[in-house]
N, CA, C and O atoms as a DFTB+ gen file, in Angstrom:
596 C
 N C O
     1  1     -32.633      18.590       0.095
     2  2     -32.242      18.515       1.985
     3  2     -32.375      19.832       2.706
     4  3     -32.130      20.881       2.111
     5  1     -32.871      19.809       4.351
     6  2     -33.182      20.575       4.158
     7  2     -31.983      21.083       5.339
     8  3     -32.258      20.799       6.505
     9  1     -30.557      21.883       5.057
    10  2     -29.618      22.125       6.070
    11  2     -30.339      21.972       7.135
    12  3     -30.574      20.764       7.136
    13  1     -30.931      22.513       8.206
    14  2     -31.337      22.904       9.069
    15  2     -31.648      22.431      10.084
    16  3     -31.529      22.859      11.232
    17  1     -32.471      20.617       9.314
    18  2     -33.286      20.065      10.087
    19  2     -32.483      17.993       9.519
    20  3     -31.337      17.782       9.120
    21  1     -33.533      16.987       9.704
    22  2     -33.240      15.805       9.104
    23  2     -33.585      15.820       8.161
    24  3     -34.673      16.300       7.845
    25  1     -32.668      15.226       7.279
    26  2     -31.594      15.402       6.283
    27  2     -32.529      14.112       4.785
    28  3     -33.186      13.202       5.290
    29  1     -32.510      14.142       3.557
    30  2     -33.221      13.345       2.791
    31  2     -32.414      13.347       1.188
    32  3     -32.271      14.470       0.703
    33  1     -31.963      12.327       0.477
    34  2     -31.269      11.717       0.029
    35  2     -30.893      13.383      -0.922
    36  3     -31.463      14.471      -1.000
    37  1     -29.318      12.628      -1.654
    38  2     -28.442      14.458      -1.665
    39  2     -27.721      13.798      -3.189
    40  3     -27.770      12.703      -3.748
    41  1     -27.060      15.105      -3.478
    42  2     -26.449      14.948      -4.819
    43  2     -25.240      15.829      -4.712
    44  3     -24.286      15.664      -5.471
    45  1     -25.254      16.748      -3.802
    46  2     -24.483      17.487      -3.443
    47  2     -25.166      17.972      -1.893
    48  3     -26.277      17.661      -1.463
    49  1     -24.210      18.756      -1.281
    50  2     -23.978      19.953      -0.169
    51  2     -24.517      20.807      -0.586
    52  3     -24.304      21.286      -1.699
    53  1     -25.767      21.391       0.635
    54  2     -26.147      22.886       0.150
    55  2     -24.924      23.871       1.026
    56  3     -23.833      23.728       1.578
    57  1     -25.755      24.745       0.779
    58  2     -24.483      25.563       1.662
    59  2     -24.210      25.848       2.829
    60  3     -23.115      25.970       3.378
    61  1     -25.680      26.000       3.376
    62  2     -24.922      25.707       5.168
    63  2     -24.070      24.128       5.230
    64  3     -23.024      24.067       5.877
    65  1     -24.568      22.978       4.563
    66  2     -24.100      22.565       5.049
    67  2     -22.343      22.011       4.867
    68  3     -21.735      21.197       5.562
    69  1     -21.831      22.853       3.591
    70  2     -21.330      22.935       2.823
    71  2     -19.549      23.919       3.818
    72  3     -18.390      23.567       4.039
    73  1     -20.437      25.263       4.108
    74  2     -19.919      25.935       6.054
    75  2     -19.479      25.477       6.551
    76  3     -18.251      25.534       6.609
    77  1     -20.499      24.411       7.517
    78  2     -20.498      24.626       8.392
    79  2     -18.849      22.548       8.604
    80  3     -18.028      22.203       9.454
    81  1     -19.370      21.924       7.156
    82  2     -17.454      21.527       7.118
    83  2     -16.715      21.777       7.048
    84  3     -15.704      21.105       7.254
    85  1     -16.783      22.985       6.688
    86  2     -15.157      23.466       5.355
    87  2     -15.056      24.263       6.923
    88  3     -13.996      24.888       6.947
    89  1     -15.685      24.398       7.981
    90  2     -15.139      25.786       8.773
    91  2     -14.021      24.687       9.760
    92  3     -14.287      23.525      10.069
    93  1     -12.945      25.330      10.061
    94  2     -12.502      25.051      11.237
    95  2     -11.621      24.114      11.082
    96  3     -11.164      23.650      10.038
    97  1     -11.304      23.739      12.646
    98  2     -10.921      22.334      12.017
    99  2     -11.761      21.568      12.774
   100  3     -11.557      21.682      13.982
   101  1     -12.597      20.859      12.474
   102  2     -13.625      19.646      13.378
   103  2     -13.222      18.542      12.114
   104  3     -13.278      18.476      10.886
   105  1     -12.791      17.750      13.259
   106  2     -12.257      15.997      13.027
   107  2     -13.162      15.271      12.451
   108  3     -14.134      15.593      13.135
   109  1     -13.564      14.507      11.675
   110  2     -14.348      13.975      11.295
   111  2     -14.918      12.261      11.674
   112  3     -14.240      11.505      10.979
   113  1     -15.627      11.698      12.283
   114  2     -15.340      10.502      13.262
   115  2     -16.423       9.501      11.820
   116  3     -17.381       9.699      11.072
   117  1     -15.373       8.361      12.192
   118  2     -14.799       7.896      10.279
   119  2     -16.087       6.343      11.073
   120  3     -15.480       5.797      11.995
   121  1     -17.175       5.854      10.910
   122  2     -18.234       5.181      11.191
   123  2     -18.251       4.405      10.020
   124  3     -18.433       4.806       8.870
   125  1     -17.909       2.493      10.670
   126  2     -17.208       1.259       9.529
   127  2     -17.061       0.189      10.202
   128  3     -17.028       0.285      11.429
   129  1     -16.933      -1.126       9.557
   130  2     -17.599      -2.300       9.860
   131  2     -16.247      -3.053      10.252
   132  3     -15.774      -3.294       9.141
   133  1     -15.533      -3.460      11.009
   134  2     -14.600      -4.392      10.710
   135  2     -14.860      -5.997      10.513
   136  3     -15.797      -6.724      10.842
   137  1     -13.494      -6.259       9.761
   138  2     -14.578      -7.815       9.112
   139  2     -15.411      -8.906      10.009
   140  3     -16.291      -9.669       9.610
   141  1     -14.738      -8.726      11.701
   142  2     -15.816      -9.336      12.678
   143  2     -17.521      -9.286      12.536
   144  3     -18.400     -10.131      12.711
   145  1     -17.520      -7.706      12.087
   146  2     -19.100      -7.312      12.563
   147  2     -19.077      -6.002      13.002
   148  3     -19.927      -5.164      12.700
   149  1     -17.612      -5.714      14.082
   150  2     -18.301      -5.449      15.128
   151  2     -18.015      -3.391      14.533
   152  3     -17.185      -3.016      13.705
   153  1     -18.627      -2.838      15.009
   154  2     -18.742      -0.557      14.573
   155  2     -17.962      -1.204      14.996
   156  3     -17.751      -2.319      15.475
   157  1     -17.014       0.780      14.439
   158  2     -15.747       1.031      14.534
   159  2     -15.948       1.985      14.198
   160  3     -16.307       2.036      13.022
   161  1     -15.840       3.610      15.126
   162  2     -15.865       4.851      14.865
   163  2     -14.145       4.836      15.072
   164  3     -13.686       4.036      15.888
   165  1     -12.710       6.234      13.896
   166  2     -11.607       6.537      13.871
   167  2     -12.092       7.710      13.509
   168  3     -13.044       7.974      12.775
   169  1     -11.058       8.675      14.323
   170  2     -10.773      10.223      13.507
   171  2     -10.587      10.328      12.791
   172  3     -10.055       9.237      12.582
   173  1     -10.483      11.085      11.471
   174  2     -10.436      11.731      10.278
   175  2     -10.696      13.113      10.242
   176  3     -11.602      13.862      10.607
   177  1      -9.297      13.235       9.524
   178  2      -8.735      15.116       8.806
   179  2      -9.281      14.474       7.690
   180  3      -9.229      13.306       7.304
   181  1     -10.097      16.016       7.025
   182  2     -10.698      15.530       5.374
   183  2     -11.423      16.646       5.339
   184  3     -12.321      17.004       6.101
   185  1     -10.672      17.528       3.775
   186  2     -11.347      18.820       2.607
   187  2     -13.193      17.945       2.319
   188  3     -13.834      16.906       2.475
   189  1     -13.241      19.146       1.888
   190  2     -14.067      18.861       0.793
   191  2     -13.665      19.111      -0.643
   192  3     -12.829      19.989      -0.859
   193  1     -14.267      18.307      -1.809
   194  2     -13.353      18.546      -2.944
   195  2     -14.509      19.060      -3.778
   196  3     -14.257      18.186      -4.607
   197  1     -15.801      19.836      -4.444
   198  2     -16.614      19.491      -5.326
   199  2     -18.174      18.743      -4.415
   200  3     -18.920      19.245      -3.573
   201  1     -18.164      17.391      -5.063
   202  2     -18.960      17.301      -3.911
   203  2     -18.747      16.288      -2.954
   204  3     -19.602      15.783      -2.228
   205  1     -16.879      15.882      -3.035
   206  2     -16.748      13.998      -2.425
   207  2     -16.045      14.959      -0.772
   208  3     -15.365      15.975      -0.626
   209  1     -16.655      13.983       0.162
   210  2     -15.831      14.581       1.458
   211  2     -14.150      13.296       1.256
   212  3     -14.177      12.082       1.051
   213  1     -12.605      14.445       1.463
   214  2     -11.766      13.601       1.021
   215  2     -10.625      13.702       2.195
   216  3     -10.175      14.730       2.700
   217  1     -10.095      11.576       2.644
   218  2      -9.511      11.479       3.696
   219  2      -8.247      11.259       2.822
   220  3      -8.399      11.253       1.601
   221  1      -6.755      11.040       3.460
   222  2      -6.340       9.874       3.142
   223  2      -6.264       9.370       4.771
   224  3      -6.701       9.869       5.808
   225  1      -5.202       7.671       4.363
   226  2      -5.299       7.043       5.369
   227  2      -4.341       5.646       4.886
   228  3      -4.327       5.642       3.655
   229  1      -3.726       4.739       5.312
   230  2      -2.676       3.991       5.097
   231  2      -2.995       3.210       4.583
   232  3      -3.703       2.722       5.463
   233  1      -3.163       2.136       3.236
   234  2      -3.154       0.779       2.200
   235  2      -3.316       0.265       3.417
   236  3      -4.531       0.083       3.484
   237  1      -2.615      -0.245       4.896
   238  2      -2.894      -1.515       5.018
   239  2      -3.401      -1.055       6.817
   240  3      -2.920      -1.726       7.730
   241  1      -4.329       0.053       7.121
   242  2      -5.233       0.200       8.243
   243  2      -6.473      -0.833       8.125
   244  3      -6.955      -1.479       7.194
   245  1      -6.771      -0.686       9.534
   246  2      -8.329      -1.242       9.644
   247  2      -9.253      -0.190       8.208
   248  3      -9.940      -0.566       7.258
   249  1      -8.917       0.908       8.581
   250  2      -9.811       1.988       8.000
   251  2      -9.895       1.164       5.883
   252  3     -10.916       0.695       5.381
   253  1      -8.767       1.255       5.307
   254  2      -8.554       0.908       3.737
   255  2      -8.832      -0.835       3.983
   256  3      -8.913      -1.383       2.884
   257  1      -8.972      -1.685       4.987
   258  2      -9.393      -3.173       5.107
   259  2     -11.172      -3.191       4.999
   260  3     -11.914      -3.923       4.345
   261  1     -11.466      -2.072       5.923
   262  2     -12.866      -2.252       6.224
   263  2     -13.047      -1.624       4.529
   264  3     -13.452      -2.615       3.921
   265  1     -12.943      -0.547       3.593
   266  2     -13.531       0.082       2.988
   267  2     -13.430      -1.157       1.369
   268  3     -14.175      -1.187       0.390
   269  1     -12.499      -1.811       1.617
   270  2     -12.111      -2.856       0.087
   271  2     -12.711      -3.283       0.641
   272  3     -13.055      -3.830      -0.406
   273  1     -13.600      -3.868       1.681
   274  2     -14.279      -4.782       1.726
   275  2     -16.614      -4.830       1.520
   276  3     -17.559      -5.614       1.425
   277  1     -16.313      -3.538       1.564
   278  2     -17.583      -2.773       1.843
   279  2     -17.334      -1.180       1.999
   280  3     -16.982      -0.558       3.001
   281  1     -17.642      -0.690       0.631
   282  2     -17.043       0.395       0.752
   283  2     -18.246       1.959       1.342
   284  3     -18.126       3.184       1.386
   285  1     -19.221       1.036       1.659
   286  2     -20.240       2.726       2.551
   287  2     -19.406       2.782       3.875
   288  3     -18.908       1.959       4.644
   289  1     -19.498       4.252       3.766
   290  2     -18.817       4.614       5.862
   291  2     -20.332       5.445       5.469
   292  3     -21.207       5.514       4.606
   293  1     -19.893       6.018       6.840
   294  2     -20.659       7.064       7.819
   295  2     -19.278       8.140       7.793
   296  3     -18.103       7.817       7.616
   297  1     -19.711       9.191       7.976
   298  2     -18.707      10.236       8.888
   299  2     -19.298      11.356       9.203
   300  3     -19.702      12.154       8.357
   301  1     -19.390      11.495      10.300
   302  2     -20.017      12.494      11.403
   303  2     -18.913      13.621      11.446
   304  3     -17.691      13.477      11.447
   305  1     -19.839      15.058      11.490
   306  2     -19.284      15.921      12.132
   307  2     -20.036      16.638      13.295
   308  3     -21.241      16.713      13.538
   309  1     -19.081      17.079      13.857
   310  2     -20.030      17.941      14.951
   311  2     -19.408      18.818      15.146
   312  3     -18.296      18.981      14.642
   313  1     -20.088      19.784      16.099
   314  2     -19.785      21.085      17.330
   315  2     -20.609      21.287      18.943
   316  3     -21.582      21.800      19.496
   317  1     -19.545      20.563      19.135
   318  2     -19.625      20.559      20.764
   319  2     -19.910      21.483      21.675
   320  3     -19.977      21.232      22.879
   321  1     -20.172      23.065      20.964
   322  2     -20.508      23.696      22.176
   323  2     -21.615      24.580      21.386
   324  3     -21.866      24.768      20.195
   325  1     -22.339      25.185      23.026
   326  2     -23.692      25.304      21.467
   327  2     -22.921      26.326      20.362
   328  3     -21.860      26.944      20.278
   329  1     -24.808      25.979      19.146
   330  2     -25.462      25.426      19.096
   331  2     -25.732      24.557      19.577
   332  3     -26.861      24.165      19.871
   333  1     -24.248      23.848      19.838
   334  2     -24.335      22.158      19.265
   335  2     -25.182      21.951      17.600
   336  3     -26.087      22.732      17.307
   337  1     -24.817      20.988      16.761
   338  2     -24.404      20.770      15.595
   339  2     -24.186      19.939      15.168
   340  3     -23.140      19.521      15.666
   341  1     -24.881      18.712      13.764
   342  2     -23.975      17.969      13.623
   343  2     -24.471      17.808      11.880
   344  3     -25.595      18.261      11.665
   345  1     -24.004      17.429      11.099
   346  2     -24.097      16.383      10.316
   347  2     -23.058      15.349       9.572
   348  3     -21.845      15.371       9.361
   349  1     -24.030      14.513       9.305
   350  2     -23.568      12.865       8.984
   351  2     -23.740      12.989       7.696
   352  3     -24.519      13.772       7.152
   353  1     -22.836      12.025       7.041
   354  2     -22.896      12.450       5.744
   355  2     -22.771      10.533       5.199
   356  3     -22.058       9.980       4.362
   357  1     -23.228      10.307       5.608
   358  2     -23.474       7.753       4.547
   359  2     -22.986       8.587       3.501
   360  3     -23.264       9.778       3.367
   361  1     -21.956       7.639       2.476
   362  2     -21.685       8.155       1.071
   363  2     -20.710       6.260       0.814
   364  3     -20.516       5.551       1.802
   365  1     -20.324       5.872      -0.411
   366  2     -19.646       5.742      -0.783
   367  2     -17.796       6.165      -1.357
   368  3     -17.253       7.064      -2.000
   369  1     -17.430       5.055      -0.740
   370  2     -15.971       5.713      -0.951
   371  2     -15.011       5.127      -2.159
   372  3     -15.372       3.958      -2.294
   373  1     -13.870       5.428      -3.173
   374  2     -13.756       5.952      -4.001
   375  2     -12.353       5.779      -3.170
   376  3     -12.265       6.588      -2.246
   377  1     -11.343       4.974      -3.296
   378  2      -9.866       4.762      -3.324
   379  2      -8.590       5.031      -4.850
   380  3      -8.579       4.490      -5.955
   381  1      -7.928       5.778      -4.418
   382  2      -6.817       5.816      -5.090
   383  2      -5.500       6.108      -4.645
   384  3      -5.364       6.999      -3.806
   385  1      -4.218       5.318      -5.202
   386  2      -3.341       5.417      -4.986
   387  2      -2.383       6.320      -6.073
   388  3      -1.154       6.244      -6.057
   389  1      -3.247       7.303      -7.148
   390  2      -2.471       8.216      -7.507
   391  2      -1.676       9.266      -6.622
   392  3      -2.126       9.858      -5.641
   393  1       0.153       9.430      -7.402
   394  2       0.851      10.228      -6.215
   395  2       0.884      11.346      -6.539
   396  3       0.762      12.081      -5.559
   397  1       1.000      11.909      -7.531
   398  2       0.795      13.657      -7.527
   399  2      -0.848      13.770      -6.903
   400  3      -0.969      14.946      -6.562
   401  1      -2.526      12.808      -6.536
   402  2      -3.644      13.167      -6.139
   403  2      -2.950      13.044      -5.022
   404  3      -2.738      14.100      -4.427
   405  1      -2.317      11.571      -4.318
   406  2      -2.040      12.223      -3.010
   407  2      -1.298      13.254      -2.032
   408  3      -1.681      13.954      -1.095
   409  1      -0.646      13.139      -2.365
   410  2       0.771      15.173      -2.790
   411  2      -0.383      15.985      -2.576
   412  3      -0.909      16.623      -1.664
   413  1      -0.531      15.765      -3.533
   414  2      -2.204      16.573      -3.548
   415  2      -3.213      16.780      -2.192
   416  3      -2.929      17.220      -1.078
   417  1      -3.897      16.518      -2.480
   418  2      -4.855      15.831      -1.150
   419  2      -4.204      15.627       0.702
   420  3      -4.821      15.604       1.767
   421  1      -2.906      15.526       0.418
   422  2      -2.227      15.589       1.900
   423  2      -1.913      16.944       2.394
   424  3      -1.959      17.493       3.494
   425  1      -1.478      17.395       0.840
   426  2      -1.194      19.001       1.504
   427  2      -2.247      19.661       2.146
   428  3      -2.168      20.148       3.274
   429  1      -3.437      19.679       1.276
   430  2      -5.091      20.337       1.232
   431  2      -5.034      20.176       2.471
   432  3      -4.768      21.232       3.044
   433  1      -5.223      18.956       3.418
   434  2      -5.378      18.582       4.512
   435  2      -4.531      18.653       5.178
   436  3      -4.857      19.298       6.174
   437  1      -3.323      18.267       5.216
   438  2      -2.195      19.339       6.170
   439  2      -2.506      20.418       6.371
   440  3      -2.473      20.856       7.521
   441  1      -3.016      21.401       5.022
   442  2      -2.758      22.973       5.171
   443  2      -4.164      23.512       6.328
   444  3      -4.139      24.525       7.026
   445  1      -5.301      22.499       6.243
   446  2      -6.084      22.850       7.263
   447  2      -5.911      22.157       8.316
   448  3      -6.709      22.397       9.221
   449  1      -5.133      21.373       8.507
   450  2      -5.363      21.251       9.715
   451  2      -3.959      21.863      10.529
   452  3      -4.334      22.269      11.629
   453  1      -3.118      21.977      10.430
   454  2      -2.459      22.048      11.210
   455  2      -1.626      24.164      10.598
   456  3      -0.754      24.683      11.295
   457  1      -2.203      24.904       9.284
   458  2      -2.427      25.659       8.714
   459  2      -0.977      25.679       7.208
   460  3      -0.082      24.864       6.986
   461  1      -1.354      26.986       6.476
   462  2      -0.776      27.291       5.410
   463  2       0.714      26.712       4.919
   464  3       1.223      26.214       3.914
   465  1       1.246      27.270       6.875
   466  2       2.705      27.202       6.324
   467  2       3.375      26.152       6.980
   468  3       4.591      26.326       7.065
   469  1       2.913      25.065       7.489
   470  2       3.571      23.397       7.591
   471  2       2.097      22.958       6.012
   472  3       2.050      21.740       6.181
   473  1       1.549      23.110       5.366
   474  2       1.558      22.769       4.442
   475  2       1.952      21.341       3.655
   476  3       1.542      20.190       3.504
   477  1       3.182      22.354       3.210
   478  2       3.871      21.356       1.820
   479  2       4.212      19.864       2.759
   480  3       4.210      18.685       2.404
   481  1       4.508      20.542       4.149
   482  2       5.399      19.423       5.266
   483  2       4.785      17.839       5.594
   484  3       5.202      16.697       5.788
   485  1       2.771      19.039       5.469
   486  2       2.959      17.782       5.831
   487  2       1.950      16.566       4.274
   488  3       1.402      15.465       4.324
   489  1       2.158      17.480       3.250
   490  2       1.474      16.853       2.387
   491  2       2.974      15.736       1.682
   492  3       2.938      14.844       0.835
   493  1       3.932      16.198       2.335
   494  2       5.035      15.805       2.055
   495  2       5.293      13.814       2.944
   496  3       5.623      12.644       2.751
   497  1       4.978      14.472       3.575
   498  2       4.944      13.414       4.613
   499  2       3.736      12.188       4.615
   500  3       3.958      10.997       4.832
   501  1       2.553      12.733       4.350
   502  2       1.766      11.734       3.807
   503  2       0.618      11.526       2.200
   504  3      -0.408      10.963       1.818
   505  1       1.682      12.408       1.754
   506  2       0.931      12.133      -0.309
   507  2       2.695      11.444      -0.364
   508  3       3.746      12.029      -0.626
   509  1       2.292       9.188       0.206
   510  2       3.789       8.426      -0.243
   511  2       2.990       7.675      -0.442
   512  3       1.793       7.720      -0.156
   513  1       3.873       6.513      -1.214
   514  2       3.514       5.254      -1.672
   515  2       2.900       3.985      -0.546
   516  3       3.575       3.121       0.012
   517  1       1.692       4.171      -0.462
   518  2       1.361       3.433       1.563
   519  2       0.624       3.668       1.175
   520  3      -0.112       2.724       0.887
   521  1       0.070       5.238       0.765
   522  2      -1.068       5.969       1.801
   523  2      -2.684       5.542       0.219
   524  3      -2.751       4.879      -0.816
   525  1      -3.344       6.182       0.798
   526  2      -4.503       5.980      -0.133
   527  2      -5.460       7.693       0.131
   528  3      -5.495       8.497       1.062
   529  1      -5.908       7.644      -0.800
   530  2      -6.853       8.807      -1.059
   531  2      -7.895       8.584      -0.822
   532  3      -8.277       7.935      -1.797
   533  1      -9.374       8.752       0.420
   534  2     -10.784       7.903      -0.127
   535  2     -11.460       9.709      -0.486
   536  3     -11.266      10.724       0.181
   537  1     -11.983       9.600      -1.316
   538  2     -13.385      10.593      -1.134
   539  2     -14.696       9.710      -0.965
   540  3     -14.921       8.516      -1.158
   541  1     -15.336      10.592      -0.602
   542  2     -17.031       9.970      -0.001
   543  2     -18.071      10.568      -0.361
   544  3     -18.788      11.423       0.161
   545  1     -18.075       9.740      -1.804
   546  2     -19.568      10.905      -2.673
   547  2     -21.308       9.701      -2.020
   548  3     -21.885       8.624      -2.173
   549  1     -21.334      11.370      -1.090
   550  2     -23.361      11.191      -0.724
   551  2     -23.783      10.955      -1.199
   552  3     -23.990      11.273      -2.370
   553  1     -24.434       9.770      -0.144
   554  2     -26.313       8.901      -0.991
   555  2     -27.067       9.766      -0.162
   556  3     -28.245      10.110      -0.257
   557  1     -26.090      10.098       0.765
   558  2     -27.742      10.506       1.874
   559  2     -26.779      11.633       2.890
   560  3     -25.661      11.187       3.146
   561  1     -27.141      13.242       3.578
   562  2     -26.744      14.235       4.581
   563  2     -27.679      13.756       4.865
   564  3     -28.448      13.180       4.096
   565  1     -27.904      14.011       6.993
   566  2     -28.512      14.097       7.682
   567  2     -28.130      15.385       8.457
   568  3     -27.191      15.601       9.223
   569  1     -28.957      16.032       8.103
   570  2     -27.956      17.787       9.659
   571  2     -28.731      17.956      10.517
   572  3     -29.924      17.654      10.559
   573  1     -28.111      18.434      11.231
   574  2     -29.329      19.505      12.301
   575  2     -27.838      21.019      13.271
   576  3     -27.068      21.060      14.231
   577  1     -28.182      21.677      12.420
   578  2     -26.934      22.896      12.432
   579  2     -27.518      23.884      13.341
   580  3     -26.864      24.923      13.423
   581  1     -28.640      23.817      14.079
   582  2     -28.836      24.655      15.570
   583  2     -29.170      23.742      16.343
   584  3     -30.273      23.710      15.799
   585  1     -29.286      22.641      17.424
   586  2     -29.737      22.185      18.590
   587  2     -30.659      22.173      18.940
   588  3     -31.585      21.363      18.982
   589  1     -30.312      24.037      19.530
   590  2     -30.368      24.516      20.889
   591  2     -31.609      25.480      19.906
   592  3     -32.465      25.905      20.682
   593  1     -31.853      25.848      18.628
   594  2     -33.330      25.811      18.486
   595  2     -34.835      25.805      18.754
   596  3     -35.629      25.721      17.816
């Protein structure tokens, strides 16, 4: 994949794309399809773990129900100021309810978005029964890291 332009099939994120996805507290926009066929988008906090984009969601949410019906997802992360940029990750989701994994990922996500001093608090709050770990394994990545160039 060319990290500076429109992409092709990938097995891993390029270093530039990985840096973009990991920078700051950009929120992912998760695209999925409702039971009646309507397209939906929901914000998600996420982290990268290896080649997976990882987020948590409730087991009874529209997101989790959609993933159970069809694990194919898309997540777009963008930069809303110059030089304007985006990364679109198309992939398939794998879901886990493992308690240790829930706490670990919720803590990592909380640390990213709320700061290290509140990571454990968010890990305990969100790493509980009824929550899911969702790992999106990329099948295609499209990136434009400088839309003004």
